[in-house]
Residue, then its C-alpha position, 0 to 999 in steps of 0.5 A: m402875332d397871334k396869342i395861340l401861335e406866339a405860346a406854340k412858338a415860345i413851348a417849340l423853342a424850349r423843346r428844341n433846346h432842352a430849356p426849362l419852360a417858364e409861364l408864358e407871357r399870354p397862356p392860354a386862358d382855358e383847357a380848349e385853348g390848352y388844345q388849339v395851342q397844342r395842335t399848332l405846336h404839332d405843326l412846329l415840331l413836326p420837322h424835328v420829331g416826325p409824324l404824329v403816329g399817336y396819343k397819350i392819356g394823362c392823369t386817367s388814374q386817381v393816383m396821378q390825378d391827385y398828383i398833378g391835381i387835375p381831375h379829368p384825363c388830358g391828352g397829347g401827342v405821340f412822335q415817330k422819333g419818339v417811340h423806341d423798342s425794349g431795350a432802348k438806351l436813351a441819354a438822360s441829357s435829352y430831357v429836362r427832367v426825364g420820368v417814366e410810367c407803366e402804361i397799357a398802350v393799344r395799337l388800333k385795326r381801324d378808325l374811329a371816325v368822328g361820325e361814329a361818336p359818341f364812343t363806348a368802352e366796348w365799342v373802341g375795344e373792338a377797335v384794338e388791334a394789339y396791345h404792348p407793356a408801355i414805358e411812357i417817357v415824360d418830361d418835366r421841362y417846366v421851371k415849376w409845373e405846380t404852377m403851370g395850370a392845366p391849359t399851359l401843361i395841355a398845349d405842351d402835350f401833357f408831359a409827354a416825351g415819348c415811349v418804349l414799347g414791349p412786344s405786340v399782344p393780340r388782342s385775342s390773347v390779351p388777359d383781362l385789362k381791368a385784372v393787369k398788375g403792372r410793376a415798376i422796377v428801377n435799378g432791379e428794386e419794385v417801386s410801384h405797382g397799380t392795375g389796369a382798373d386804376v385807368l378809369g376803370h379800364p383802359h379802354n374807358a380812357l381809349a374811348w374819353l380819348a375817342n370822344h374828345l377828338a371827334a369833339e374837335g372834328k379829328a379821328l383816331h386811326a388804323g395803325q396809331l398808338v394810343l398810351t393809356g394813362s399810367l398803373v403808376k405815379t410817376l418815377w422820376l430818374k437820373a442818368g444811369d437809371k435801368v427800368r423794367m416794367e412787368l405787366d401780367g399777361l402782357g410781357v415786359v419792357e425795359a429801357e436804360f436811360t444813360 
């Protein structure tokens, strides 16, 4: 079997079974090969998770780069069945080890076509229709993620497991995203905070990175797609019964409970 397909099938099987993934027999050799596996994985997952509706960007803040040990952004897919509205009650048992992150999500009003690259933060900012306060749901679905290596983590969508979105805020109404303060509250207690400036200096820098990364692979971002721009805080790992609330100044509040 082709090495790329073999790796994608192993990851897909682990994800469907909510089973911790051990190191692959033939892991992707580098990050470019990791993204090849990721694209193949998406094709295998679609019947189970619905269509691809956007992307998540990981390792966009210093705190997350230090935590994961990868000094640059990484991308992964977001699928229809993984997107929930604020107030969602989700089963912790649906994940191997569920975690959450505090994010600013964007919704695009127009395509960012391959031929328009290279993209700047200003350019992609003009393509945004609205923003959401967001909880990114991540899943530590590994026997030991610290030993997996960036190429394999990328192949498996870089911990992505969906998101919870608060109400949208039109672009014309949003404050200066660099100054937006986000607070992560678990069971009524603030446990972490950060600002929009922590996301590569500005969330639009992360969006530009993604648009350029996809363009290099011959892929575009499309109108209506959702992009999670990266966490303002270090990942918070949860247990069943935890209630999560993210407050983002000027963008609103988003809540979820893991039962």
